[in-house]
MISE-157694 format. One record per residue: x, y, z of N, C-alpha, C, CB in turn; residue number from 1. Coordinates in Angstrom, 1 decimal, always signed. Glycine has a CB too. Layout:
// MISE-157694
REC      n.x      n.y      n.z     ca.x     ca.y     ca.z      c.x      c.y      c.z     cb.x     cb.y     cb.z   resi
REC        X        Y        Z        X        Y        Z        X        Y        Z        X        Y        Z    NUM
...
***
This chain:
// MISE-157694
REC      n.x      n.y      n.z     ca.x     ca.y     ca.z      c.x      c.y      c.z     cb.x     cb.y     cb.z   resi
REC     +0.8     -1.2     +0.0     +0.0     +0.0     +0.0     +0.9     +1.3     +0.0     -0.9     +0.0     +1.2      1
REC     +1.9     +1.3     +0.8     +2.8     +2.4     +0.9     +3.5     +2.6     -0.4     +3.9     +2.2     +2.0      2
REC     +3.9     +1.6     -1.1     +4.5     +1.7     -2.4     +3.5     +2.3     -3.5     +4.9     +0.3     -2.9      3
REC     +2.3     +1.9     -3.4     +1.3     +2.5     -4.3     +1.1     +4.0     -4.1     -0.1     +1.7     -4.1      4
REC     +1.1     +4.4     -2.8     +0.9     +5.8     -2.5     +2.1     +6.6     -3.0     +0.8     +6.0     -0.9      5
REC     +3.3     +6.0     -2.9     +4.5     +6.7     -3.4     +4.4     +6.9     -4.9     +5.8     +5.9     -2.9      6
REC     +4.0     +5.8     -5.6     +3.9     +5.9     -7.0     +2.8     +6.9     -7.5     +3.6     +4.5     -7.6      7
REC     +1.7     +6.9     -6.8     +0.7     +7.9     -7.1     +1.2     +9.3     -6.8     -0.6     +7.6     -6.3      8
REC     +1.8     +9.5     -5.7     +2.4    +10.9     -5.4     +3.4    +11.3     -6.4     +3.0    +10.9     -4.0      9
REC     +4.2    +10.3     -6.8     +5.2    +10.7     -7.9     +4.6    +11.0     -9.2     +6.2     +9.5     -8.0     10
REC     +3.5    +10.3     -9.5     +2.8    +10.6    -10.8     +2.2    +11.9    -10.7     +1.7     +9.5    -11.0     11
REC     +1.6    +12.3     -9.6     +0.9    +13.6     -9.4     +2.0    +14.7     -9.5     +0.2    +13.7     -8.1     12
REC     +3.1    +14.5     -8.9     +4.2    +15.5     -9.0     +4.6    +15.7    -10.4     +5.4    +15.1     -8.1     13
REC     +4.7    +14.6    -11.1     +5.2    +14.6    -12.5     +4.2    +15.4    -13.4     +5.4    +13.2    -13.1     14
REC     +2.9    +15.1    -13.2     +1.8    +15.7    -14.0     +1.7    +17.2    -13.7     +0.5    +15.0    -13.7     15
REC     +1.6    +17.5    -12.4     +1.5    +18.9    -12.1     +2.8    +19.7    -12.3     +1.1    +19.1    -10.6     16
REC     +3.9    +19.0    -12.2     +5.2    +19.7    -12.5     +5.3    +20.0    -14.0     +6.4    +18.8    -12.1     17
REC     +4.8    +19.1    -14.8     +4.9    +19.3    -16.3     +3.9    +20.4    -16.7     +4.5    +18.0    -17.0     18
REC     +2.7    +20.4    -16.0     +1.8    +21.5    -16.3     +2.3    +22.9    -15.9     +0.4    +21.2    -15.5     19
REC     +2.9    +22.9    -14.7     +3.5    +24.1    -14.2     +4.6    +24.6    -15.1     +4.0    +24.0    -12.7     20
REC     +5.5    +23.7    -15.5     +6.6    +24.0    -16.4     +6.1    +24.5    -17.7     +7.5    +22.8    -16.6     21
REC     +5.1    +23.9    -18.2     +4.5    +24.3    -19.5     +3.9    +25.7    -19.4     +3.4    +23.3    -20.0     22
REC     +3.2    +26.0    -18.3     +2.7    +27.3    -18.1     +3.8    +28.3    -17.9     +1.7    +27.4    -16.9     23
REC     +4.8    +27.9    -17.2     +5.9    +28.8    -16.9     +6.7    +29.1    -18.2     +6.8    +28.2    -15.8     24
REC     +7.0    +28.1    -19.0     +7.8    +28.3    -20.2     +7.0    +29.1    -21.2     +8.2    +27.0    -20.8     25
REC     +5.7    +28.9    -21.3     +5.0    +29.7    -22.3     +4.9    +31.2    -21.8     +3.6    +29.1    -22.5     26
REC     +4.8    +31.3    -20.5     +4.8    +32.7    -19.9     +6.1    +33.4    -20.1     +4.4    +32.7    -18.4     27
REC     +7.2    +32.6    -19.9     +8.5    +33.1    -20.0     +8.8    +33.5    -21.5     +9.6    +32.1    -19.6     28
REC     +8.2    +32.8    -22.4     +8.4    +33.1    -23.8     +7.7    +34.4    -24.2     +7.9    +32.0    -24.7     29
REC     +6.6    +34.7    -23.5     +5.9    +36.0    -23.7     +6.8    +37.2    -23.3     +4.6    +35.9    -23.0     30
REC     +7.8    +36.9    -22.5     +8.6    +38.0    -21.9     +9.9    +38.1    -22.6     +8.8    +37.8    -20.5     31
REC    +10.2    +37.4    -23.7    +11.4    +37.4    -24.4    +11.3    +38.2    -25.6    +11.9    +35.9    -24.7     32
REC    +12.4    +39.0    -25.9    +12.4    +39.8    -27.1    +13.6    +39.3    -28.0    +12.5    +41.3    -26.8     33
REC    +13.5    +39.5    -29.3    +14.7    +39.3    -30.1    +15.6    +40.5    -30.0    +14.2    +39.1    -31.6     34
REC    +16.9    +40.2    -29.8    +17.9    +41.3    -29.7    +19.0    +41.0    -30.7    +18.4    +41.4    -28.3     35
REC    +19.5    +42.1    -31.3    +20.6    +42.0    -32.1    +21.9    +42.0    -31.2    +20.7    +43.1    -33.2     36
REC    +22.9    +41.4    -31.6    +24.2    +41.3    -30.9    +25.4    +41.5    -31.8    +24.3    +40.0    -30.1     37
REC    +26.3    +42.2    -31.3    +27.6    +42.5    -32.0    +28.4    +41.3    -31.9    +28.3    +43.8    -31.5     38
REC    +29.0    +40.8    -33.0    +29.8    +39.6    -33.0    +31.3    +40.1    -32.9    +29.6    +38.8    -34.3     39
REC    +32.2    +39.1    -32.6    +33.6    +39.4    -32.5    +34.1    +39.8    -33.9    +34.4    +38.2    -32.1     40
REC    +33.6    +39.2    -35.0    +34.0    +39.6    -36.3    +33.6    +41.0    -36.6    +33.4    +38.6    -37.3     41
REC    +32.4    +41.4    -36.2    +31.9    +42.7    -36.4    +32.7    +43.7    -35.6    +30.4    +42.9    -35.9     42
REC    +33.1    +43.4    -34.4    +33.9    +44.2    -33.5    +35.3    +44.5    -34.2    +34.1    +43.7    -32.1     43
REC    +35.9    +43.4    -34.8    +37.2    +43.5    -35.4    +37.1    +44.4    -36.6    +37.7    +42.1    -35.9     44
REC    +36.0    +44.3    -37.4    +35.8    +45.2    -38.6    +35.7    +46.7    -38.2    +34.6    +44.8    -39.4     45
REC    +35.0    +46.9    -37.1    +34.8    +48.3    -36.6    +36.2    +48.8    -36.1    +33.8    +48.3    -35.4     46
REC    +36.9    +48.0    -35.4    +38.2    +48.4    -34.9    +39.2    +48.6    -36.1    +38.8    +47.4    -34.0     47
REC    +39.1    +47.8    -37.1    +40.0    +48.0    -38.3    +39.7    +49.3    -39.0    +39.8    +46.8    -39.3     48
REC    +38.5    +49.6    -39.1    +38.1    +50.9    -39.8    +38.6    +52.1    -38.9    +36.6    +51.0    -40.0     49
REC    +38.5    +52.0    -37.6    +39.0    +53.0    -36.7    +40.5    +53.1    -36.8    +38.5    +52.8    -35.3     50
REC    +41.1    +52.0    -36.8    +42.6    +52.0    -36.9    +43.1    +52.6    -38.2    +43.1    +50.5    -36.8     51
REC    +42.4    +52.3    -39.3    +42.7    +52.9    -40.6    +42.7    +54.4    -40.6    +41.8    +52.4    -41.7     52
REC    +41.7    +54.9    -39.9    +41.6    +56.4    -39.7    +42.7    +56.9    -38.9    +40.2    +56.8    -39.1     53
REC    +43.1    +56.2    -37.8    +44.2    +56.6    -37.0    +45.5    +56.6    -37.8    +44.3    +55.8    -35.7     54
REC    +45.8    +55.5    -38.5    +47.0    +55.4    -39.3    +47.1    +56.5    -40.3    +47.1    +54.0    -39.9     55
REC    +46.0    +56.7    -41.0    +45.9    +57.8    -42.1    +46.4    +59.1    -41.5    +44.5    +57.9    -42.6     56
REC    +46.1    +59.4    -40.2    +46.4    +60.6    -39.6    +47.7    +60.6    -38.8    +45.3    +61.1    -38.8     57
REC    +48.3    +59.4    -38.8    +49.6    +59.2    -38.0    +49.3    +59.4    -36.5    +50.7    +60.1    -38.4     58
REC    +48.2    +58.9    -36.0    +47.8    +58.9    -34.6    +47.9    +57.5    -34.0    +46.4    +59.6    -34.4     59
REC    +48.5    +57.4    -32.8    +48.6    +56.2    -32.1    +47.5    +56.2    -31.0    +50.0    +55.9    -31.5     60
REC    +46.6    +55.2    -31.0    +45.5    +55.2    -30.1    +45.2    +53.7    -29.6    +44.3    +55.8    -30.7     61
REC    +44.4    +53.7    -28.6    +43.8    +52.5    -28.1    +42.4    +52.5    -28.6    +43.9    +52.3    -26.5     62
REC    +41.9    +51.3    -29.1    +40.5    +51.2    -29.6    +39.9    +50.1    -28.8    +40.5    +50.9    -31.2     63
REC    +38.8    +50.4    -28.2    +38.0    +49.4    -27.4    +36.6    +49.3    -28.0    +38.0    +49.8    -25.9     64
REC    +36.2    +48.0    -28.2    +34.8    +47.8    -28.6    +34.2    +46.9    -27.6    +34.8    +47.1    -30.1     65
REC    +33.0    +47.3    -27.1    +32.3    +46.6    -26.1    +30.9    +46.2    -26.6    +32.1    +47.4    -24.8     66
REC    +30.3    +45.2    -25.9    +29.0    +44.8    -26.3    +28.0    +45.7    -25.6    +28.7    +43.3    -25.9     67
REC    +26.7    +45.4    -25.7    +25.6    +46.3    -25.2    +25.8    +46.4    -23.6    +24.3    +45.7    -25.5     68
REC    +26.3    +45.4    -23.0    +26.4    +45.4    -21.5    +27.7    +46.0    -21.1    +26.3    +44.0    -21.0     69
REC    +28.5    +46.5    -22.0    +29.8    +47.1    -21.6    +31.0    +46.2    -21.5    +29.6    +47.9    -20.4     70
REC    +30.8    +44.9    -21.8    +31.9    +43.9    -21.7    +32.7    +44.0    -23.0    +31.3    +42.5    -21.5     71
REC    +34.0    +43.9    -22.8    +35.0    +44.1    -23.9    +34.9    +42.9    -24.9    +36.4    +44.1    -23.4     72
REC    +34.7    +43.3    -26.1    +34.7    +42.3    -27.2    +36.0    +42.3    -27.9    +33.6    +42.6    -28.2     73
REC    +36.6    +43.5    -28.0    +37.9    +43.6    -28.8    +38.6    +44.9    -28.3    +37.6    +43.7    -30.3     74
REC    +39.9    +44.7    -28.1    +40.7    +45.8    -27.7    +42.1    +45.8    -28.4    +41.0    +45.8    -26.1     75
REC    +42.5    +46.9    -28.9    +43.8    +47.0    -29.5    +44.5    +48.3    -29.1    +43.8    +46.8    -31.0     76
REC    +45.8    +48.1    -28.8    +46.7    +49.3    -28.5    +47.7    +49.4    -29.6    +47.3    +49.2    -27.1     77
REC    +47.6    +50.5    -30.3    +48.6    +50.6    -31.4    +50.0    +50.9    -30.8    +48.2    +51.8    -32.3     78
REC    +51.0    +50.5    -31.6    +52.4    +50.7    -31.1    +52.6    +52.2    -30.8    +53.4    +50.2    -32.2     79
REC    +53.3    +52.4    -29.7    +53.6    +53.7    -29.3    +52.6    +54.5    -28.5    +54.0    +54.5    -30.5     80
REC    +51.4    +53.9    -28.3    +50.4    +54.5    -27.5    +50.6    +54.4    -26.0    +49.0    +53.9    -27.9     81
REC    +50.4    +55.4    -25.3    +50.6    +55.4    -23.8    +49.6    +54.4    -23.2    +50.5    +56.8    -23.2     82
REC    +50.1    +53.6    -22.2    +49.3    +52.6    -21.6    +48.1    +53.2    -20.8    +50.1    +51.7    -20.7     83
REC    +48.2    +54.5    -20.4    +47.1    +55.1    -19.7    +45.8    +55.2    -20.6    +47.5    +56.5    -19.3     84
REC    +46.0    +55.1    -21.9    +44.8    +55.2    -22.8    +44.0    +54.0    -22.8    +45.3    +55.6    -24.2     85
REC    +44.6    +52.9    -22.3    +43.8    +51.6    -22.3    +42.5    +51.7    -21.5    +44.7    +50.4    -21.8     86
REC    +42.7    +52.2    -20.2    +41.5    +52.3    -19.4    +40.6    +53.4    -19.9    +42.0    +52.6    -17.9     87
REC    +41.2    +54.5    -20.4    +40.3    +55.6    -20.9    +39.5    +55.1    -22.1    +41.2    +56.8    -21.3     88
REC    +40.0    +54.4    -23.0    +39.3    +53.9    -24.1    +38.1    +53.0    -23.7    +40.2    +53.2    -25.1     89
REC    +38.4    +52.1    -22.8    +37.4    +51.2    -22.2    +36.3    +52.0    -21.6    +38.0    +50.2    -21.3     90
REC    +36.7    +52.9    -20.7    +35.7    +53.7    -20.0    +34.8    +54.6    -21.0    +36.3    +54.6    -19.0     91
REC    +35.4    +55.1    -22.0    +34.6    +55.8    -23.0    +33.6    +54.9    -23.7    +35.5    +56.4    -24.1     92
REC    +34.0    +53.7    -24.1    +33.1    +52.7    -24.7    +32.0    +52.3    -23.7    +33.9    +51.5    -25.2     93
REC    +32.4    +52.0    -22.5    +31.4    +51.6    -21.5    +30.4    +52.7    -21.2    +32.0    +51.2    -20.2     94
REC    +30.9    +54.0    -21.1    +30.0    +55.1    -20.9    +29.0    +55.2    -22.0    +30.8    +56.4    -20.8     95
REC    +29.5    +55.1    -23.2    +28.6    +55.3    -24.4    +27.6    +54.2    -24.5    +29.4    +55.3    -25.7     96
REC    +28.0    +53.0    -24.1    +27.0    +51.8    -24.2    +26.0    +52.0    -23.0    +27.8    +50.5    -24.0     97
REC    +26.5    +52.3    -21.8    +25.6    +52.4    -20.7    +24.5    +53.5    -20.8    +26.4    +52.6    -19.4     98
REC    +24.9    +54.6    -21.4    +24.0    +55.7    -21.4    +23.4    +55.9    -22.8    +24.8    +57.0    -21.0     99
REC    +23.8    +55.1    -23.8    +23.3    +55.1    -25.1    +23.4    +56.4    -25.8    +21.8    +54.7    -25.1    100
REC    +24.6    +57.0    -25.7    +24.8    +58.3    -26.3    +26.3    +58.5    -26.4    +24.1    +59.5    -25.6    101
REC    +26.7    +59.4    -27.3    +28.1    +59.8    -27.4    +28.7    +60.4    -26.1    +28.4    +60.7    -28.6    102
REC    +29.9    +60.1    -25.8    +30.5    +60.7    -24.6    +30.7    +62.2    -24.7    +31.8    +60.0    -24.3    103
REC    +30.7    +62.7    -26.0    +30.8    +64.1    -26.2    +29.7    +64.9    -25.5    +30.9    +64.4    -27.7    104
REC    +28.5    +64.2    -25.5    +27.4    +64.9    -24.8    +27.7    +65.2    -23.4    +26.1    +63.9    -24.8    105
REC    +28.4    +64.3    -22.7    +28.8    +64.6    -21.3    +29.9    +65.6    -21.2    +29.3    +63.3    -20.6    106
REC    +30.9    +65.6    -22.1    +32.0    +66.5    -22.2    +31.4    +67.9    -22.4    +33.0    +66.2    -23.3    107
REC    +30.5    +68.1    -23.3    +29.9    +69.4    -23.6    +29.1    +69.9    -22.4    +29.0    +69.3    -24.9    108
REC    +28.4    +69.0    -21.8    +27.5    +69.4    -20.6    +28.4    +69.9    -19.5    +26.7    +68.3    -20.2    109
REC    +29.5    +69.2    -19.2    +30.4    +69.6    -18.1    +31.1    +70.9    -18.5    +31.5    +68.5    -17.9    110
REC    +31.5    +71.1    -19.8    +32.1    +72.3    -20.2    +31.1    +73.5    -20.1    +32.6    +72.2    -21.7    111
REC    +29.8    +73.2    -20.2    +28.8    +74.2    -20.1    +28.4    +74.5    -18.7    +27.6    +73.8    -20.9    112
REC    +29.1    +73.8    -17.7    +28.8    +74.1    -16.3    +28.0    +73.1    -15.6    +28.1    +75.4    -16.2    113
REC    +27.6    +72.0    -16.2    +26.8    +70.9    -15.6    +27.7    +70.0    -14.8    +25.9    +70.1    -16.6    114
REC    +28.4    +70.5    -13.8    +29.4    +69.7    -13.1    +28.8    +68.5    -12.3    +30.1    +70.6    -12.1    115
REC    +27.5    +68.6    -12.1    +26.8    +67.5    -11.4    +26.9    +66.2    -12.2    +25.3    +67.8    -11.2    116
REC    +27.2    +66.2    -13.5    +27.3    +65.0    -14.3    +28.6    +64.3    -13.9    +27.4    +65.4    -15.8    117
REC    +29.5    +65.0    -13.3    +30.8    +64.3    -12.8    +30.5    +63.3    -11.8    +31.8    +65.3    -12.3    118
REC    +29.3    +63.4    -11.1    +29.0    +62.4    -10.1    +28.3    +61.2    -10.6    +28.1    +63.1     -9.1    119
REC    +28.0    +61.1    -11.9    +27.3    +60.0    -12.5    +28.3    +58.8    -12.5    +26.9    +60.2    -13.9    120
REC    +27.9    +57.7    -11.8    +28.8    +56.5    -11.7    +28.9    +55.9    -13.1    +28.2    +55.5    -10.7    121
REC    +30.2    +55.7    -13.5    +30.4    +55.1    -14.8    +30.4    +56.0    -16.0    +29.5    +54.0    -15.0    122
REC    +30.3    +57.3    -15.8    +30.3    +58.2    -16.9    +31.6    +58.9    -17.1    +29.1    +59.2    -16.8    123
REC    +32.2    +58.8    -18.2    +33.5    +59.5    -18.5    +33.2    +60.6    -19.5    +34.6    +58.6    -19.0    124
REC    +33.2    +61.9    -19.1    +32.9    +63.0    -19.9    +34.0    +63.5    -20.9    +32.4    +64.2    -19.1    125
REC    +34.4    +62.6    -21.7    +35.5    +62.9    -22.7    +35.0    +62.4    -24.1    +36.9    +62.4    -22.3    126
REC    +35.1    +63.2    -25.1    +34.7    +62.7    -26.4    +35.6    +61.6    -26.9    +34.9    +63.9    -27.5    127
REC    +35.0    +60.7    -27.6    +35.8    +59.5    -28.1    +35.0    +58.2    -27.9    +37.1    +59.5    -27.5    128
REC    +33.9    +58.3    -27.3    +33.0    +57.1    -27.2    +31.7    +57.3    -27.9    +32.7    +56.8    -25.7    129
REC    +31.4    +56.3    -28.7    +30.2    +56.3    -29.5    +29.4    +55.0    -29.5    +30.5    +56.7    -31.0    130
REC    +28.1    +55.1    -29.4    +27.3    +53.9    -29.4    +27.3    +53.2    -30.7    +25.9    +54.1    -28.9    131
REC    +27.1    +51.9    -30.8    +27.0    +51.2    -32.0    +25.5    +50.7    -32.1    +28.0    +50.0    -32.1    132
REC    +24.8    +51.1    -33.1    +23.4    +50.8    -33.2    +23.1    +50.1    -34.5    +22.5    +52.0    -33.1    133
REC    +22.2    +49.1    -34.5    +21.7    +48.4    -35.7    +20.2    +48.4    -35.6    +22.3    +47.0    -35.8    134
REC    +19.5    +48.9    -36.6    +18.1    +48.9    -36.6    +17.5    +49.6    -35.4    +17.6    +47.5    -36.7    135
REC    +18.2    +50.6    -34.9    +17.7    +51.4    -33.7    +18.0    +50.7    -32.4    +16.2    +51.5    -33.8    136
REC    +18.6    +49.5    -32.4    +19.0    +48.9    -31.2    +20.5    +49.1    -30.9    +18.7    +47.4    -31.3    137
REC    +20.8    +49.5    -29.7    +22.2    +49.6    -29.3    +22.8    +48.2    -29.1    +22.4    +50.4    -27.9    138
REC    +23.9    +47.9    -29.8    +24.5    +46.6    -29.8    +25.9    +46.6    -29.1    +24.6    +46.0    -31.2    139
REC    +26.3    +47.8    -28.8    +27.6    +48.0    -28.2    +28.1    +49.4    -28.3    +28.7    +47.0    -28.8    140
REC    +29.4    +49.6    -28.2    +30.0    +50.9    -28.3    +31.5    +50.8    -28.6    +29.8    +51.8    -27.0    141
REC    +32.0    +51.9    -29.1    +33.5    +52.0    -29.4    +34.0    +53.1    -28.6    +33.8    +52.2    -30.9    142
REC    +35.2    +52.9    -28.0    +35.9    +54.0    -27.3    +37.3    +54.1    -27.8    +35.9    +53.7    -25.8    143
REC    +37.8    +55.3    -28.0    +39.1    +55.6    -28.5    +39.8    +56.6    -27.6    +39.1    +56.1    -30.0    144
REC    +41.1    +56.3    -27.4    +41.9    +57.2    -26.6    +43.3    +57.2    -27.0    +41.8    +56.9    -25.1    145
REC    +44.0    +58.4    -27.0    +45.4    +58.4    -27.3    +45.8    +59.8    -27.9    +45.7    +57.4    -28.3    146
REC    +44.9    +60.5    -28.5    +45.2    +61.8    -29.0    +44.2    +62.8    -28.4    +45.1    +61.9    -30.6    147
REC    +43.9    +63.9    -29.0    +42.9    +64.8    -28.4    +41.5    +64.2    -28.4    +42.9    +66.2    -29.2    148
REC    +40.7    +64.7    -27.6    +39.3    +64.2    -27.5    +38.6    +64.3    -28.9    +38.5    +64.9    -26.5    149
REC    +38.8    +65.4    -29.6    +38.2    +65.6    -30.9    +38.7    +64.5    -31.9    +38.4    +67.0    -31.4    150
REC    +40.0    +64.3    -31.9    +40.6    +63.3    -32.8    +40.2    +61.9    -32.4    +42.2    +63.4    -32.7    151
REC    +40.1    +61.6    -31.1    +39.5    +60.3    -30.7    +38.1    +60.1    -31.2    +39.5    +60.2    -29.1    152
REC    +37.3    +61.2    -31.2    +36.0    +61.1    -31.7    +35.9    +60.9    -33.2    +35.2    +62.4    -31.4    153
REC    +36.9    +61.5    -33.9    +36.9    +61.3    -35.4    +37.3    +59.8    -35.7    +38.0    +62.2    -36.0    154
REC    +38.2    +59.3    -34.9    +38.5    +57.8    -35.1    +37.4    +56.9    -34.8    +39.8    +57.5    -34.3    155
REC    +36.7    +57.2    -33.7    +35.6    +56.4    -33.3    +34.5    +56.4    -34.3    +35.0    +56.9    -31.9    156
REC    +34.2    +57.6    -34.9    +33.2    +57.7    -36.0    +33.5    +56.9    -37.2    +33.1    +59.2    -36.4    157
REC    +34.8    +56.8    -37.5    +35.2    +55.9    -38.6    +34.8    +54.4    -38.3    +36.7    +56.0    -38.9    158
REC    +35.0    +54.0    -37.1    +34.6    +52.7    -36.7    +33.1    +52.5    -36.7    +35.0    +52.4    -35.3    159
REC    +32.3    +53.5    -36.3    +30.8    +53.4    -36.3    +30.4    +53.3    -37.8    +30.2    +54.7    -35.7    160
REC    +31.0    +54.1    -38.6    +30.6    +54.1    -40.1    +30.8    +52.8    -40.7    +31.4    +55.2    -40.8    161
REC    +31.8    +52.0    -40.2    +32.1    +50.7    -40.8    +31.0    +49.7    -40.4    +33.4    +50.2    -40.3    162
REC    +30.3    +50.0    -39.3    +29.1    +49.1    -39.0    +28.1    +49.1    -40.0    +28.5    +49.5    -37.6    163
REC    +27.9    +50.3    -40.7    +27.0    +50.4    -41.8    +25.6    +49.8    -41.5    +27.6    +49.8    -43.0    164
REC    +25.1    +49.0    -42.4    +23.8    +48.5    -42.3    +23.7    +47.1    -41.8    +23.1    +48.5    -43.6    165
REC    +24.7    +46.7    -41.0    +24.8    +45.3    -40.4    +23.5    +45.1    -39.6    +26.0    +45.1    -39.6    166
***
């Protein structure tokens, strides 16, 4: 008798568990969206276009490409670039990805007297970080450091332009 009760209980758990999982999985699917994601190959192409702009102008820089969540996909430091630019390039890219806007927006705001922006956690107010968008979705960002902020921005734009219609 005890064995029969255990088998019935196990069968009920299996049936109700399957029903609950089915309801949960269909509910979970209702909460999922399709997202575009930047690939490593895409990040390399973006960095190569940025590097070409830097080489054309004889500028040594660090180029960082991050995904939508600010995690590094690709990083390169051109020969002769100061190592301090590594962290700066990463922070520019992360700022741009996190806030979904160019870092120049923050630089201009601080230059205009909005010093409160300096308290934003994770925001670096220096030009040279640009978001990477495909079909209106942010898929990552590029950050460049090594020359003037304006020149960093010019190089980053070359990288963004290489993303094109991907």
